[in-house]
C-alpha positions in Angstrom: 0.0 0.0 0.0 2.9 2.4 0.8 4.2 2.1 -2.8 0.8 3.0 -4.2 0.4 6.0 -2.0 3.9 7.2 -3.0 3.0 6.9 -6.6 -0.1 8.9 -6.1 1.8 11.8 -4.5 4.3 11.8 -7.4 1.3 12.4 -9.7 0.0 15.2 -7.4 3.4 16.9 -7.7 3.4 16.6 -11.5 0.0 18.3 -11.6 1.3 21.3 -9.6 4.4 21.5 -11.8 2.3 21.7 -15.0 0.1 24.4 -13.4 3.2 26.5 -12.5 4.7 26.2 -15.9 1.3 27.1 -17.5 1.0 30.3 -15.5 4.6 31.3 -16.3 4.0 30.8 -20.0 0.7 32.7 -20.0 2.4 35.6 -18.3 4.9 35.6 -21.1 2.0 36.1 -23.5 3.1 33.5 -26.0 -0.1 31.8 -27.3 1.5 28.7 -28.8 3.6 28.1 -25.7 0.5 28.7 -23.4 -1.5 26.3 -25.5 1.2 23.7 -25.2 1.4 24.1 -21.4 -2.4 24.1 -21.1 -3.0 21.0 -23.2 -0.2 19.1 -21.4 -1.6 20.2 -18.1 -5.1 18.9 -18.9 -3.7 15.7 -20.4 -1.7 15.2 -17.2 -4.6 15.8 -14.9 -6.8 13.2 -16.6 -4.0 10.6 -17.3 -2.7 10.9 -13.8 -6.2 10.0 -12.6 -6.4 7.0 -15.0 -2.9 5.8 -14.2 -3.7 6.0 -10.4 -6.8 3.9 -11.0 -4.7 1.4 -12.9 -2.3 1.2 -10.0 -5.1 0.6 -7.5 -6.5 -2.2 -9.7 -3.2 -4.1 -9.1 -3.5 -4.0 -5.3 -4.5 -7.0 -3.2 -7.6 -5.1 -2.0 -8.9 -4.6 -5.6 -8.2 -8.2 -6.5 -10.2 -9.4 -3.5 -13.0 -6.9 -4.0 -12.3 -5.4 -0.6 -14.3 -2.1 -0.8 -13.0 -0.6 2.5 -9.4 -1.1 1.2 -10.2 0.3 -2.2 -12.0 3.3 -0.7 -8.9 4.4 1.1 -7.0 4.7 -2.2 -9.9 6.4 -4.0 -10.4 9.0 -1.3 -6.9 10.3 -2.0 -7.7 10.8 -5.7 -10.9 12.5 -4.9 -9.0 15.1 -2.8 -6.8 15.9 -5.9 -9.5 16.1 -8.6 -13.2 16.5 -7.7 -15.5 13.9 -9.1 -17.4 10.7 -8.3 -14.9 7.8 -7.6 -16.4 4.3 -7.7 -15.8 0.6 -7.7 -18.1 -1.3 -10.1 -19.1 -5.0 -10.0 -19.6 -7.1 -13.1 -23.4 -6.9 -12.7 -23.3 -3.1 -12.8 -23.9 -2.4 -9.1 -21.3 -0.1 -7.6 -19.8 1.6 -4.6 -18.8 5.2 -4.4 -16.5 7.1 -2.0 -19.4 9.4 -1.0 -22.2 6.8 -0.7 -20.5 3.4 -0.2 -23.0 0.9 -1.7 -25.2 3.0 -3.9 -28.0 0.6 -4.8 -27.6 2.0 -8.4 -26.6 0.2 -11.5 -24.2 1.2 -14.4 -24.8 -1.8 -16.7 -26.7 0.3 -19.3 -24.1 3.0 -19.6 -22.5 3.3 -23.0 -19.0 2.5 -21.7 -19.8 -0.5 -19.5 -19.5 -3.4 -22.0 -16.2 -2.1 -23.3 -14.8 -1.6 -19.8 -15.8 -5.1 -18.7 -14.2 -6.4 -21.9 -10.9 -5.2 -20.5 -10.6 -1.8 -22.2 -9.6 1.4 -20.5 -12.2 4.2 -20.7 -10.7 7.6 -21.5 -12.9 10.7 -21.6 -16.5 9.3 -21.9 -18.9 12.2 -21.4 -21.6 11.8 -18.7 -24.5 14.0 -17.7 -26.3 13.3 -14.4 -29.9 14.2 -14.6 -30.3 13.9 -10.8 -27.4 16.4 -10.0 -27.1 18.3 -13.2 -23.3 17.6 -13.1 -21.4 17.2 -16.3 -18.4 14.9 -16.0 -15.9 12.8 -18.0 -15.2 9.2 -17.1 -11.7 7.7 -16.7 -11.9 4.0 -15.8 -9.8 0.9 -15.6 -10.8 -2.8 -15.4 -9.7 -5.0 -12.5 -8.3 -8.1 -14.2 -7.8 -11.4 -12.3 -4.7 -13.7 -12.8 -6.8 -15.8 -15.2 -7.5 -12.8 -17.4 -11.1 -12.4 -16.3 -12.5 -8.9 -15.5 -13.8 -9.1 -12.0 -14.6 -5.4 -11.4 -13.6 -1.9 -12.4 -12.5 1.4 -10.9 -13.7 4.7 -12.3 -13.6 8.5 -11.8 -16.3 10.7 -13.2 -14.3 13.9 -13.1 -16.5 17.0 -12.7 -16.0 19.2 -15.8 -17.4 22.4 -14.2 -14.8 22.2 -11.5 -12.0 21.4 -14.0 -13.1 24.3 -16.1 -12.9 26.6 -13.1 -9.5 25.3 -12.3 -8.1 25.8 -15.8 -9.5 29.4 -15.9 -7.9 30.2 -12.6 -4.5 28.6 -13.6 -4.3 30.4 -16.9 -6.1 33.6 -16.2 -6.2 34.5 -19.9 -6.9 38.1 -20.9 -10.5 38.9 -21.9 -9.7 38.9 -25.6 -8.7 35.2 -25.5 -10.9 32.2 -25.4 -10.2 28.5 -25.2 -12.1 25.2 -25.6 -11.5 21.5 -25.8 -13.2 19.1 -28.3 -13.3 15.3 -28.5 -13.1 13.5 -31.8 -16.8 14.0 -32.5 -16.7 17.7 -32.1 -18.3 17.7 -28.6 -17.2 20.5 -26.3 -15.7 18.8 -23.3 -14.4 22.1 -21.7 -14.7 25.7 -22.6 -13.7 29.1 -21.3 -17.5 29.5 -20.8 -18.9 26.5 -19.0 -22.3 26.9 -20.7 -20.8 25.5 -23.9 -19.8 22.2 -22.3 -21.4 19.3 -24.2 -22.6 21.4 -27.1 -21.2 20.3 -30.5 -19.0 22.6 -32.4 -19.7 20.8 -35.7 -23.5 21.1 -35.4 -24.2 24.1 -33.1 -21.7 26.7 -34.3 -21.1 28.9 -37.3 -20.2 27.4 -40.7 -16.6 28.7 -40.5 -16.2 27.1 -37.0 -17.5 23.8 -38.5 -15.0 24.0 -41.3 -12.1 25.0 -39.1 -12.8 22.2 -36.5 -13.4 19.6 -39.2 -9.9 20.2 -40.5 -8.3 20.5 -37.0 -9.6 17.1 -35.9 -7.6 15.4 -38.7 -4.4 17.0 -37.5 -2.1 17.0 -34.4 -1.6 20.8 -34.3 -1.8 24.0 -36.3 -3.2 27.5 -36.7 -7.0 28.0 -36.7 -9.3 30.9 -37.8 -13.1 31.1 -37.7 -16.0 33.5 -37.2 -18.2 33.3 -34.2 -19.7 36.7 -33.3 -16.3 38.1 -34.2 -13.2 37.0 -36.1 -11.1 34.6 -34.0 -7.7 33.2 -34.8 -5.1 31.1 -32.8 -3.9 27.6 -32.5 -5.0 24.1 -31.7 -3.2 21.0 -30.3 -4.1 17.4 -29.7 -3.6 16.1 -26.2 -0.7 13.7 -26.0 -2.7 10.7 -24.7 -6.3 11.4 -25.4 -8.4 12.0 -28.5 -9.1 15.6 -27.4 -8.0 18.8 -29.1 -7.5 22.1 -27.2 -8.0 25.4 -29.0 -6.7 28.8 -27.9 -7.9 31.8 -29.9 -7.9 35.6 -29.8 -11.0 37.5 -30.6 -10.4 40.3 -33.1 -12.4 43.3 -34.2 -16.0 44.2 -33.5 -18.8 41.7 -33.1 -21.0 40.7 -36.0 -23.6 43.3 -36.9 -27.1 42.7 -35.7 -29.2 41.4 -38.7 -31.3 44.3 -40.1 -34.4 42.1 -39.9 -34.0 41.6 -36.2 -33.7 45.3 -35.5 -36.5 46.2 -37.9 -38.8 43.6 -36.3 -38.2 44.9 -32.8 -38.4 48.6 -34.0 -41.9 47.7 -35.4 -43.2 45.6 -32.5 -42.2 47.7 -29.5 -44.0 50.9 -30.6 -47.1 48.8 -31.3 -47.0 47.3 -27.8 -46.4 50.7 -26.2 -49.2 52.2 -28.3 -51.6 49.4 -27.2 -50.8 49.9 -23.5 -51.1 53.6 -23.8 -54.5 53.3 -25.6 -55.9 51.1 -22.8 -54.7 53.6 -20.2 -55.8 56.7 -22.0 -59.2 55.2 -22.9 -59.8 54.4 -19.2 -58.8 58.0 -18.2 -61.1 59.5 -20.9 -64.1 57.4 -19.9 -63.7 58.2 -16.2 -63.6 61.9 -17.0 -66.6 61.7 -19.3 -68.7 59.6 -17.0 -68.2 61.5 -13.7 -69.4 58.3 -12.1 -70.9 58.3 -8.6 -69.4 55.2 -7.0 -72.4 54.8 -4.8 -74.6 54.3 -7.8 -74.1 50.7 -8.9 -75.7 51.1 -12.3 -73.4 54.1 -13.1 -70.4 52.0 -12.1 -71.5 49.0 -14.2 -72.2 51.3 -17.2 -68.6 52.7 -16.9 -67.1 49.2 -16.7 -69.0 47.9 -19.7 -68.1 51.0 -21.7 -64.4 50.2 -21.0 -64.8 46.6 -22.1 -66.5 47.7 -25.3 -63.6 49.9 -26.2 -60.8 47.5 -25.4 -60.8 43.9 -26.5 -57.5 43.2 -24.7 -59.2 43.5 -21.2 -60.2 40.3 -19.5 -62.2 42.0 -16.8 -62.9 45.4 -15.4 -63.7 46.0 -11.8 -64.4 48.8 -9.2 -62.4 48.5 -6.0 -63.4 50.8 -3.2 -61.2 52.9 -0.9 -60.8 49.9 1.5 -59.7 47.5 -1.1 -63.0 45.6 -1.6 -63.9 44.7 -5.2 -67.6 45.6 -5.5 -68.5 45.4 -9.2 -67.0 43.2 -11.8 -67.7 42.7 -15.5 -68.2 40.7 -17.6 -70.9 38.8 -15.7 -69.1 35.5 -15.5 -66.9 37.0 -12.8 -69.9 38.1 -10.7 -69.0 35.6 -8.0 -65.9 37.6 -7.2 -67.9 40.7 -6.3 -67.5 42.0 -2.7 -64.2 40.2 -2.3 -61.5 41.9 -0.2 -58.4 42.2 -2.3 -56.6 44.7 -0.2 -53.6 42.4 0.3 -52.7 42.5 -3.4 -49.6 44.6 -4.1 -51.2 46.8 -6.7 -54.2 47.5 -4.5 -51.9 48.3 -1.6 -50.0 50.7 -3.8 -53.3 52.4 -5.0 -54.6 52.7 -1.4 -51.3 54.2 -0.2 -50.9 56.6 -3.1 -53.9 57.0 -5.4 -52.2 57.5 -8.8 -52.5 55.7 -12.1 -50.4 52.4 -12.2 -49.5 49.3 -14.1 -49.0 46.4 -11.8 -46.3 43.8 -11.7 -47.2 40.4 -13.0 -49.2 38.1 -10.7 -51.1 34.9 -10.9 -54.8 35.6 -11.4 -57.5 33.5 -9.8 -58.0 32.0 -13.2 -54.5 30.6 -13.0 -52.8 32.7 -15.6 -50.2 35.5 -15.4 -51.9 38.9 -15.4 -51.3 42.6 -14.9 -53.6 45.4 -13.9 -53.9 48.9 -15.3 -55.7 51.0 -12.7 -56.8 54.6 -12.3 -58.2 56.2 -9.1 -61.6 57.7 -8.8 -62.4 60.9 -6.7 -65.7 62.3 -5.5 -66.8 65.9 -6.0 -64.7 66.9 -3.0 -61.6 65.4 -4.6 -61.5 62.7 -2.0 -60.3 59.3 -3.1 -63.2 56.9 -3.4 -61.7 53.8 -5.1 -60.3 52.7 -8.4 -61.1 51.1 -11.7 -58.9 48.1 -12.3 -58.5 46.5 -15.7 -57.2 42.9 -15.8 -55.0 42.1 -18.8 -53.4 38.8 -19.8 -50.1 39.8 -21.5 -50.0 36.5 -23.3 -53.2 37.3 -25.3 -52.2 41.0 -25.8 -48.8 40.1 -27.2 -50.1 37.2 -29.3 -52.6 39.4 -31.0 -49.9 41.9 -31.9 -47.6 39.3 -33.2 -50.2 38.3 -35.8 -49.8 41.7 -37.3 -46.0 41.9 -37.4 -43.3 40.8 -39.7 -41.2 39.0 -37.1 -39.8 35.8 -38.7 -41.2 32.5 -37.5 -37.8 31.3 -36.3 -37.2 34.4 -34.1 -38.1 34.2 -30.4 -39.8 37.0 -28.5 -40.0 37.2 -24.7 -40.8 40.0 -22.2 -39.3 40.4 -18.8 -39.9 42.7 -15.9 -36.8 44.2 -14.3 -37.3 42.0 -11.3 -36.9 38.9 -13.5 -40.5 37.8 -13.9 -41.2 36.6 -17.5 -44.6 38.0 -18.3 -44.5 36.7 -21.9 -42.7 33.9 -23.8 -43.6 32.1 -26.9 -42.9 29.0 -24.8 -46.0 29.3 -22.7 -44.6 27.1 -19.9 -42.1 29.8 -19.0 -44.6 32.6 -18.5 -44.8 33.7 -14.9 -41.4 32.2 -13.9 -38.8 34.2 -12.1 -35.7 34.1 -14.2 -33.2 35.0 -11.5 -34.4 32.3 -9.0 -36.3 29.6 -10.9 -34.3 26.3 -10.8 -34.8 25.6 -14.5 -32.5 28.5 -15.4 -29.8 27.8 -12.7 -27.5 26.0 -15.1 -27.4 28.7 -17.7 -24.8 31.2 -16.6 -24.8 33.1 -19.9 -28.6 33.6 -19.7 -28.5 34.8 -16.1 -25.7 37.2 -16.8 -27.3 38.7 -19.8 -30.7 38.9 -18.0 -29.2 41.0 -15.3 -27.9 43.3 -17.9 -31.3 43.4 -19.5 -32.9 44.2 -16.2 -30.4 47.1 -15.6 -30.5 48.7 -19.0 -33.6 49.8 -21.1 -32.1 48.6 -24.4 -29.1 46.8 -25.7 -27.9 43.6 -27.3 -26.0 40.4 -26.2 -25.9 36.7 -26.5 -26.8 33.7 -24.4 -27.2 30.0 -24.4 -30.5 28.2 -23.8 -32.7 25.5 -25.2 -33.9 25.7 -28.7 -37.7 25.8 -29.0 -39.4 22.4 -28.6 -35.9 20.8 -28.1 -33.6 19.5 -25.4 -30.6 20.8 -27.4 -28.9 24.0 -26.3 -28.4 26.7 -28.8 -26.5 30.0 -29.1 -28.9 32.9 -29.3 -28.2 36.5 -30.1 -30.6 39.0 -28.7 -31.6 42.7 -28.8 -34.0 44.3 -26.4 -36.0 47.5 -26.0 -38.2 49.0 -23.3 -41.9 49.8 -22.9 -43.1 51.9 -19.9 -46.4 52.8 -18.4 -46.6 54.7 -15.2 -44.4 53.0 -12.6 -43.7 49.8 -14.5 -41.3 48.8 -17.3 -41.1 45.8 -19.6 -38.0 44.6 -21.4 -39.0 43.3 -24.8 -36.4 40.8 -26.0 -36.1 39.4 -29.5 -33.6 36.5 -30.1 -32.5 34.5 -33.0 -30.2 31.5 -33.5 -27.4 32.7 -35.8 -25.7 29.4 -36.3 -28.7 27.1 -36.7 -28.5 25.2 -40.0 -31.5 26.2 -42.1 
């Protein structure tokens, strides 16, 4: 056992030496030298893990299937490179350092048959649906004296942690980017972790496809491609693995926004702003014209019905008194909600505290859809606040009706977000009402979260992000521009996105 432990520490020392060399070379700002150090460093990290596993397979503990003995070795490797370290049995059941016997089975994994046929596994990509972790498998069979495979040791090395480590070690200037591909063009590591497990041959630009296709036939060389901006640099195959590392510098300005994207948004946003303004101004004009007495129920209902007649975008209109009680509601199917105390709703609280016109934030209506309210106060002859008229609007229906009249291409994606992160409209209806900054479905998309915070902070702009393509489980690069609509105390960011590298 002492010999195995000594060997493991030799590998640890080697990792540190490669890291130090890489940092020194990066500081010297020599791209080819930095790439050489980086690719050797990555190759060393992964191959040290595999070689260590091979050493452990030769121990008496491994030959006897002694899990407690095997675990002592694997724990040392886990401390060096984060991941799931395990001992698998021929039937697929396995033990891990974290859980001991897992009661889970690996026999249906794509690498399993090859591993138990006696072949080393080097760089098999794994995505865990339960944890959301992306990892790469290094594994070695345990072979008995008679040549039979009696078990296997593996390490699912966490790629996000390895990505962070590489970014820390090399600390490249902002104008540089790097990525690592396997022989099928899959991104195994990237300067931006959101790209991991995307495919450069299928989900990038045509020039990237062409450059990568040529590079994967070679050991090393220069590379140039267009992806947002012109990028040029070098690539190098790892010494022991069928992985290629690329290091490129981004040159010049980013690709121009397609005219059709800008024209579409320039057309749609004024239409949306005009529609909201019309509803609000129509309400104000009818209130002024009616001079309604809120104590006269028939006058109130006449006003509410007149508002409905003028605005097909309104789901319901109601009168809410100065205490927050909703007395009259039209159309008649909502009559059962009359005389309901809604004073706890945020927009009603705001109106009661400061009786001024408002557009509410999005909220879930009793009908179980995301809604907003446009409201204006009512005053009696003595100019005393006597309540408000509230108009319930479903943004989904409002926006969909406008989209039918625009020239936005079918393959463009429109979504609308409040500055607090609530999505009040999306062409994927399942996303309406979600809070972008906190909903777990967005947690793994760092690009999207970063851009969304920029969108929230600035009324208009442009950027790019990675998220799922419509009606697909595949991630896609999306370029986006956004503009702002505003009514009273509320703003909406209207975002239009397109997939620049999708094959059409």
